[in-house]
C-alpha positions in Angstrom: 117.8 117.9 102.7 114.3 118.0 104.0 112.1 115.0 103.0 109.6 115.8 100.1 105.7 115.3 100.3 106.1 111.9 98.6 108.5 110.8 101.0 106.2 111.6 103.6 103.5 109.9 102.1 105.4 106.9 101.7 106.4 106.7 105.5 103.0 107.2 106.2 101.7 104.4 104.6 104.7 101.9 105.9 103.4 102.8 108.9 100.0 102.0 108.5 100.9 98.8 106.5 102.9 98.0 109.9 99.9 98.3 112.0 97.5 96.6 109.6 99.9 93.6 109.9 100.5 93.8 113.7 96.7 94.2 114.3 95.6 91.2 111.6 98.0 89.0 113.2 96.9 89.9 116.8 93.2 89.8 116.1 93.6 86.6 114.3 95.6 84.6 117.2 94.3 86.3 120.3 90.7 87.7 119.0 89.9 91.1 119.4 88.6 91.4 122.6 91.8 89.9 124.0 94.4 92.6 121.9 94.9 96.0 123.1 96.6 99.2 121.6 99.8 98.3 123.4 100.1 94.8 122.2 99.3 96.4 118.4 102.2 99.3 118.9 104.4 96.5 120.2 104.2 94.1 117.3 104.2 96.9 114.7 107.5 98.3 116.4 106.3 101.7 116.9 105.0 103.6 119.7 101.7 103.8 120.8 101.6 107.4 120.2 102.5 106.7 116.5 99.9 104.7 116.4 96.9 106.7 117.8 98.0 109.3 115.2 96.7 106.5 112.5 94.2 105.0 114.1 92.0 106.5 117.1 91.0 102.8 118.6 91.2 99.4 117.9 88.0 99.3 116.8 88.8 101.7 113.8 91.7 99.6 113.1 89.4 96.3 112.9 86.8 98.4 110.7 89.6 99.0 108.1 90.7 95.8 108.0 86.6 94.1 107.7 86.3 96.9 105.2 89.0 95.4 103.0 88.0 92.1 103.4 84.3 93.0 102.3 85.8 95.0 99.2 87.5 91.4 98.0 84.1 89.8 98.9 82.1 92.2 97.0 84.8 92.0 93.7 84.1 87.8 93.9 80.3 88.7 93.9 80.5 90.7 90.7 82.7 88.6 89.0 80.0 85.2 89.7 77.2 87.6 88.5 79.1 88.2 85.2 78.6 86.5 81.9 81.3 84.0 81.5 81.1 80.4 81.8 80.4 79.2 85.4 83.2 76.5 85.1 85.7 78.9 83.9 84.7 81.6 86.8 84.7 79.0 89.6 88.3 77.5 88.3 89.5 81.2 88.2 88.4 81.8 91.7 89.7 78.3 93.1 93.1 79.2 91.5 93.5 82.4 93.0 92.4 81.0 96.6 94.9 78.3 95.9 98.0 80.4 95.0 96.9 83.0 98.1 96.6 80.2 100.8 100.0 78.6 99.1 102.0 81.7 99.0 100.9 83.9 101.9 99.1 84.5 105.3 96.6 87.3 104.4 93.7 85.6 102.5 93.6 83.1 105.6 94.0 86.0 108.2 90.9 87.7 106.5 88.7 84.9 106.2 89.3 84.5 109.9 88.9 88.0 110.7 85.5 88.2 109.3 84.5 85.4 111.8 86.1 87.4 114.9 83.4 90.3 114.4 80.9 87.6 115.5 82.8 85.5 117.8 85.4 87.9 119.8 83.4 90.9 120.8 82.2 92.3 117.8 78.2 92.0 118.3 77.6 95.5 118.8 79.9 96.4 115.8 77.9 98.1 113.1 79.8 96.1 110.2 78.2 93.2 111.2 75.2 93.7 109.0 77.2 94.4 106.0 79.0 91.5 106.4 76.0 89.5 106.9 74.6 91.1 104.0 77.5 91.1 101.5 77.9 87.3 102.4 74.7 86.4 101.7 74.8 88.4 98.3 78.0 86.2 97.4 76.1 82.9 98.6 73.3 83.7 96.4 75.6 84.7 93.6 77.4 81.6 93.8 74.6 79.3 94.4 73.3 80.6 91.0 76.6 79.9 89.5 76.4 76.2 90.5 72.9 76.0 89.2 73.9 77.8 85.5 76.9 75.5 85.7 74.6 72.4 86.5 72.5 73.5 83.5 75.3 73.6 81.2 76.2 70.1 82.1 79.5 71.3 83.5 78.7 70.9 87.4 77.7 68.0 89.5 73.9 67.7 89.9 72.7 67.8 93.7 71.2 71.3 96.0 73.4 74.4 94.4 72.6 76.3 97.7 74.0 73.4 99.7 76.9 73.0 97.7 77.8 76.5 97.8 77.6 76.2 101.9 80.0 73.3 101.8 82.5 75.2 99.3 82.8 78.1 101.6 82.8 76.2 104.9 85.6 74.3 103.5 87.4 77.3 102.5 87.1 78.8 106.2 88.0 75.4 107.8 91.4 75.5 105.6 92.1 79.1 106.6 91.9 78.2 110.3 94.0 74.8 109.6 96.3 76.9 107.9 96.8 79.3 111.1 96.8 76.4 113.6 99.3 74.0 111.2 101.5 76.6 110.0 104.7 75.0 108.4 102.6 71.6 108.3 99.9 73.1 106.7 99.3 71.6 102.9 96.5 73.1 100.7 94.7 70.9 98.7 94.8 71.3 95.1 92.2 73.2 92.7 91.2 69.8 91.6 90.7 68.8 94.8 88.9 72.1 95.7 86.5 71.5 92.8 85.9 67.6 93.2 82.6 67.9 94.3 81.6 70.5 91.6 82.7 69.6 88.6 82.2 66.5 86.8 84.8 63.9 86.6 86.8 64.2 83.8 86.7 67.6 83.4 
């Protein structure tokens, strides 16, 4: 019995997910410059010809993964620019980060992937400008959120911009530690992650 259009689409999506997963793993572990398409095909368990039917170059795969990460950053920015209380928004975000880092590799890999754009041969990549713009907007939104939280009395006093930089630097470092330490990695609790932001007893 011939396959339906839906079945072909499911197979196509499953293959793309295999390629994306393999690409993500290799870009994180080996770096963009040291990864080739044959490596990706081997890890995905498919032929190189099938890989090329989905992605013409490793750059196109890399850019799609970066785009996925950017979409996530844009959603966080929009959330932080919302009308909810700063403490509630930050608590929700930190809880989500905690669970994502506890239960899988994706968030850590995406954070490292963004760094790969700058440190592993991505200097000529046009995505670099967009990543810088999106990161800048997120940092500004987080700074504004912290200032708002300080005004409401929920957040500790201090330079809001520096606190935002420290927060994201900690997340980036945790992502790298998770990849390096593997099963020995222990994710700090939401309470620890927000201890320098939220006032004591909150």
